[in-house]
N, C-alpha and C positions, 0 to 999 in steps of 0.2 A: 559457435556460438551463440541460440538462440537467444530470440528478445520477446519478452514479458513483461507483464503488468497485473501488479496483484493490489488489490483492495482489501483492505480490514477494515474490522470495528470492533473498536476498546468500549468496551463498558461508558454509561458516562457519569461515574460517581467519582472519577479521576478528576486532575488538580491540572489543567495545561499543562504544566512541568512535569506532572508524572505522563502527560499521554508524549508529547515530545518525549522522554527519556527513555518508553516506549516503544513506540516507534525506530529509534536508531537504535533501541538493540538488535531486532528483526531487520534494518541494515546493516548494522557489524556481523549478524549473522550470513547475511548476505556477503560480505567484504570480503570474510573472512574464507570463506567457498570458492574466493578468485571472481566472482561476481562484478561485474560491471554496473553500478548506478546511472543511470542516465538524467532521470527526475524524481523528484519527491515532492506530492501538493500534498497538506493538509486541507482537507474541505471543513475542518469546523463538526460543533457537537449540530445533529442533523433527527429531521423527528423523521422515525422507519412510518414505512408500511404496514406492519404487525408488531405485538409487541415480540419480543425474543427474551427468553427466561424472566418474564414480567416487568420487562426494561421497554420505552417504547423510543427511545432516542441514546442515542451513540453517536460515540467522535470517528469520521471517518478519515482515514490515510490510502492514497495511492503513491504507490511507486514503480515506478519502471525503470526493469536492467534487463544486463545483456548475462546470459548465465549460459551452463554446463545443464543438460535436462534431469544430470544426477541432485542438482543443488533446490529443486526444485522438492525435493520430498523430504531436504531437511530443516528448508523454510517452512512448510506447511506443519512437522512434525514439531516445529517452534511453538509455531501458532498454537498444534493442541495444548499444546504442555502449558500454557499461557493461562490464564483464568482472567485476565484482561479482558484477551480479544472474546469476542461473543462470537463474526461469521466472519469466514474468508474466501475470497476466492482467487487465484490466481492462474491468465490466459494467457497462452502463444499468441503473441502477435505472425497476423500471415507481413505481405510485400505491403498488403493496402492497410492493414491495420498502424504501418510499422508510419507510410507517407500522411495516415488521418492525425496520429500522434505527436508526429514534426509541428504538421499546420496550426492542433493545437496549442501546443507548445509555444511559436510563436507570438500567434495572438493573443495572449495569456502573457507572456512577456510585454507585446505593445502597449498592454493595456496597465502595464504595471509602471512600466515608463510617463505612462499620460498624466 
């Protein structure tokens, strides 16, 4: 199993509840295919560098997971089929990126405790 990180941007016209439901739908696609979700983060509504589909903001979400390579094709098909998704990108993490992600999660965990 490889470790991956995917970031997707959802349309800003959604409510917080709809955004969470949509993110949960994509997590379910992963878990149904046998992926193990390591971390998820909702970065919230952010301004984009340039307008996409005449929208200048979007809800950013990050999901880190371990999965077989064929799961990525299923996930990206689900992204393309959902009209709420503006953009998405999935990256396979090498050993250095995995190490960095672990340090970043540990640092975020310490901030939340304080």
